[in-house]
C-alpha positions as CSV (number, residue, x, y, z in Angstrom):
1,M,20.0,-19.6,-2.5
2,R,22.3,-17.7,-4.8
3,G,21.9,-13.9,-5.2
4,S,20.4,-13.8,-8.7
5,R,18.0,-16.7,-7.9
6,L,17.0,-15.0,-4.7
7,V,16.2,-11.7,-6.5
8,R,14.1,-13.6,-9.1
9,A,12.2,-15.4,-6.4
10,G,11.6,-12.1,-4.6
11,V,10.3,-10.4,-7.7
12,R,8.0,-13.3,-8.4
13,L,6.7,-13.3,-4.8
14,A,6.2,-9.5,-4.9
15,L,4.2,-9.7,-8.1
16,T,2.1,-12.7,-7.1
17,T,1.4,-11.2,-3.6
18,L,0.7,-7.6,-4.6
19,T,-0.9,-8.1,-8.0
20,V,-3.2,-10.4,-10.0
21,L,-0.4,-11.6,-12.3
22,P,-0.7,-15.4,-12.6
23,L,2.9,-16.3,-12.3
24,R,4.1,-19.8,-11.4
25,A,4.8,-20.1,-7.7
26,G,8.5,-20.2,-6.7
27,P,10.4,-20.8,-3.5
28,V,9.1,-19.0,-0.5
29,N,11.0,-18.3,2.7
30,R,12.0,-15.3,4.8
31,A,14.9,-14.4,2.6
32,V,12.7,-14.3,-0.4
33,A,10.1,-12.4,1.5
34,R,12.7,-9.8,2.5
35,V,13.4,-9.1,-1.2
36,A,9.7,-9.2,-2.1
37,M,8.6,-6.7,0.6
38,A,11.6,-4.4,-0.2
39,L,10.4,-4.3,-3.9
40,A,6.8,-3.4,-3.0
41,P,7.3,0.3,-3.9
42,A,8.6,-0.8,-7.3
43,V,5.5,-2.8,-7.9
44,G,3.5,0.3,-6.9
45,L,5.3,2.4,-9.5
46,C,4.5,-0.2,-12.1
47,L,0.8,-0.2,-11.1
48,G,0.9,3.6,-11.2
49,A,2.2,3.5,-14.7
50,V,-0.6,1.2,-15.7
51,L,-3.2,3.5,-14.1
52,A,-1.7,6.6,-15.7
53,G,-1.8,5.0,-19.1
54,A,-5.3,3.8,-18.6
55,G,-6.3,7.2,-17.3
56,W,-5.0,8.9,-20.5
57,C,-7.0,6.5,-22.6
58,L,-10.2,6.9,-20.5
59,L,-10.0,10.7,-20.7
60,Q,-10.5,10.4,-24.4
61,V,-14.1,9.3,-23.8
62,L,-14.9,10.0,-20.2
63,D,-14.9,13.0,-17.8
64,P,-12.2,13.0,-15.1
65,L,-14.6,12.0,-12.3
66,T,-15.9,8.9,-14.1
67,A,-12.4,8.0,-15.3
68,A,-11.2,8.3,-11.7
69,A,-13.9,5.9,-10.4
70,V,-13.0,3.4,-13.1
71,L,-9.3,3.6,-12.2
72,V,-10.0,3.1,-8.5
73,A,-12.1,0.0,-9.3
74,A,-9.3,-1.2,-11.7
75,L,-6.7,-0.8,-9.0
76,A,-8.8,-2.8,-6.5
77,M,-9.0,-5.6,-9.1
78,L,-5.3,-5.5,-9.9
79,S,-4.6,-6.2,-6.3
80,R,-7.4,-8.7,-6.0
81,G,-9.0,-6.5,-3.3
82,L,-6.6,-7.9,-0.8
83,H,-5.4,-4.5,0.5
84,L,-9.0,-3.3,0.9
85,D,-9.9,-6.5,2.7
86,G,-6.9,-5.9,5.0
87,L,-8.1,-2.4,5.7
88,A,-11.6,-3.6,6.6
89,D,-10.3,-6.4,8.9
90,T,-7.7,-4.1,10.6
91,V,-10.3,-1.4,11.4
92,D,-12.8,-4.0,12.7
93,A,-10.2,-5.6,14.9
94,L,-8.8,-2.3,16.3
95,A,-12.3,-0.8,16.7
96,S,-13.6,-3.8,18.6
97,Y,-11.6,-2.9,21.8
98,R,-11.5,-6.6,22.5
99,P,-8.5,-8.4,24.1
100,R,-5.7,-9.3,21.8
101,E,-6.7,-12.9,21.0
102,R,-10.3,-11.9,20.3
103,A,-9.2,-9.0,18.1
104,L,-7.1,-11.4,16.1
105,D,-10.0,-13.7,15.7
106,I,-12.1,-10.8,14.4
107,M,-9.3,-10.1,11.9
108,R,-9.3,-13.7,10.7
109,S,-13.1,-13.7,10.3
110,P,-14.4,-13.5,6.7
111,E,-17.2,-11.2,7.8
112,V,-16.8,-7.4,7.5
113,G,-18.3,-5.2,10.2
114,P,-19.9,-1.8,9.7
115,L,-16.8,0.2,10.6
116,G,-14.6,-1.9,8.3
117,A,-17.0,-1.4,5.5
118,A,-17.2,2.4,6.2
119,A,-13.4,2.6,6.2
120,V,-13.2,0.9,2.8
121,V,-15.8,3.3,1.3
122,L,-14.2,6.3,2.8
123,V,-10.7,5.4,1.4
124,L,-12.1,4.6,-2.0
125,L,-14.0,7.9,-2.1
126,L,-10.8,9.8,-1.1
127,Q,-8.7,8.1,-3.7
128,A,-11.3,8.7,-6.4
129,A,-11.6,12.4,-5.4
130,A,-7.9,12.9,-5.5
131,L,-7.5,11.0,-8.8
132,T,-10.1,13.2,-10.3
133,G,-8.0,16.3,-9.7
134,L,-4.8,14.6,-11.0
135,L,-6.6,13.4,-14.1
136,A,-8.1,16.8,-14.8
137,D,-4.6,18.4,-14.6
138,R,-3.1,15.5,-16.6
139,R,-0.5,14.9,-13.9
140,W,0.6,11.4,-14.9
141,A,3.8,11.4,-12.9
142,A,2.0,12.2,-9.7
143,I,-0.3,9.2,-10.2
144,V,2.7,6.9,-10.7
145,L,4.4,8.3,-7.6
146,A,1.4,8.1,-5.4
147,L,1.1,4.4,-6.0
148,G,4.8,3.9,-5.2
149,L,4.4,5.9,-2.0
150,G,1.4,3.9,-1.1
151,R,3.3,0.6,-1.4
152,L,6.2,2.1,0.7
153,A,3.9,1.3,3.6
154,I,4.5,-2.4,3.1
155,P,8.3,-2.5,3.8
156,I,7.7,0.0,6.6
157,C,5.4,-2.5,8.2
158,C,8.0,-5.2,7.8
159,L,10.9,-3.3,9.4
160,R,13.3,-5.2,11.6
161,R,12.2,-5.5,15.3
162,I,8.6,-5.3,14.3
163,P,7.2,-8.8,15.3
164,A,4.4,-10.8,13.8
165,A,1.1,-10.8,15.7
166,R,0.7,-14.6,15.3
167,P,3.0,-17.5,14.3
168,D,1.2,-18.2,11.0
169,G,0.1,-16.4,7.9
170,L,1.7,-13.7,5.8
171,G,2.6,-11.6,8.8
172,A,4.8,-14.3,10.2
173,L,6.6,-14.7,6.9
174,V,7.4,-11.1,6.3
175,A,7.5,-9.4,9.7
176,G,10.9,-8.0,10.7
177,T,12.6,-8.8,7.3
178,V,13.3,-5.4,5.9
179,A,16.3,-3.3,6.8
180,P,15.6,0.4,7.7
181,A,18.2,1.5,5.0
182,G,15.9,0.0,2.3
183,C,12.9,2.1,3.5
184,L,15.1,5.2,3.8
185,A,16.4,4.7,0.3
186,W,13.0,4.4,-1.2
187,A,11.7,7.4,0.8
188,L,14.6,9.5,-0.6
189,V,14.1,8.4,-4.2
190,L,10.3,8.8,-4.1
191,G,10.6,12.0,-2.2
192,G,13.0,13.5,-4.7
193,A,10.7,12.5,-7.5
194,A,7.7,13.9,-5.7
195,V,9.5,17.3,-5.2
196,L,10.0,17.5,-9.0
197,A,6.4,16.4,-9.8
198,A,4.7,18.7,-7.3
199,P,3.6,21.9,-9.1
200,S,3.4,23.9,-5.8
201,G,7.0,23.6,-4.8
202,W,9.3,21.3,-2.8
203,S,7.3,21.4,0.4
204,R,4.4,19.6,-1.3
205,G,6.7,16.9,-2.5
206,V,8.2,16.5,1.0
207,L,4.7,16.3,2.5
208,A,3.8,13.6,0.0
209,V,6.4,11.4,1.7
210,L,6.1,12.5,5.3
211,L,2.3,12.3,5.6
212,P,1.8,8.8,4.3
213,C,4.8,7.5,6.3
214,G,3.5,9.3,9.4
215,A,0.1,7.7,9.0
216,V,1.6,4.3,8.7
217,A,3.8,4.9,11.8
218,L,0.6,5.8,13.8
219,L,-1.1,2.7,12.5
220,L,1.8,0.6,13.5
221,R,1.9,2.1,17.0
222,Q,-1.7,1.2,17.5
223,V,-1.4,-2.2,16.1
224,L,1.7,-3.1,18.2
225,R,0.0,-1.8,21.3
226,R,-3.2,-3.7,20.7
227,L,-2.1,-6.8,18.8
228,G,1.6,-7.1,19.7
229,G,2.7,-7.3,16.0
230,V,1.6,-7.1,12.4
231,T,-0.4,-9.4,10.2
232,G,-0.9,-9.5,6.4
233,D,-4.1,-7.4,7.0
234,V,-2.1,-4.6,8.6
235,L,0.1,-4.4,5.5
236,G,-3.0,-4.0,3.3
237,A,-4.4,-1.3,5.7
238,G,-1.2,0.6,5.6
239,C,-1.0,0.4,1.9
240,E,-4.5,1.7,1.2
241,T,-4.2,4.5,3.8
242,A,-0.9,5.7,2.5
243,T,-2.1,5.6,-1.1
244,A,-5.1,7.8,-0.3
245,I,-2.9,10.3,1.6
246,A,-0.3,10.4,-1.1
247,L,-2.9,11.0,-3.8
248,I,-4.6,13.7,-1.7
249,T,-1.3,15.5,-1.0
250,L,-0.1,15.4,-4.6
251,S,-3.4,16.5,-5.9
252,T,-3.6,19.6,-3.7
253,H,-2.4,22.9,-5.2
């Protein structure tokens, strides 16, 4: 596949996988998946821009808390709830303390356990609370950056030498496809922007990158130890966790 065609296919796959945009399906293989996963932070920035614009409109008629709740619900809808579903499934699987194959069966199950449901509620509450502060201070750039930093978890989970937990599904398609240089480049770009956007100095901007990435690294360590690799659900869990941490870090004065 030629370079320009590969990029177009990667953009299409990134948008159809990470958003609700009803684009026509294109070619899907590991080369396309590599481009798509590397572009996940860019998709996050676009979602952040949509949320920031919607937040500005909502504040004309709603208080910051209510507007934040609406934005959190809208974000879940824009991603079809897939990341939240992945968070619930990953927590249920890891908290089960079952052997690897049984834990993977739990992850495949459409049912959500009490711990998975609690994790989703907690993450949504944290995101809404942090968004309330950002909306109250009219910090639109921080909202955009937080969504980009949250989606940085996706290429981190797809770094080379990280295997798939099973031979089928999204994890098998994307695992091990992203070069470390791509993640480092995104971290430097988003970190530099976060330093500029953080009102309390450069240290807050640096933490806005380090803390979400550190949380994803801890998640990966546990997932690799328990499951032997990543799945599509793990990508969603990392994304939601990193988004919440980025929002909290950037909202703290």
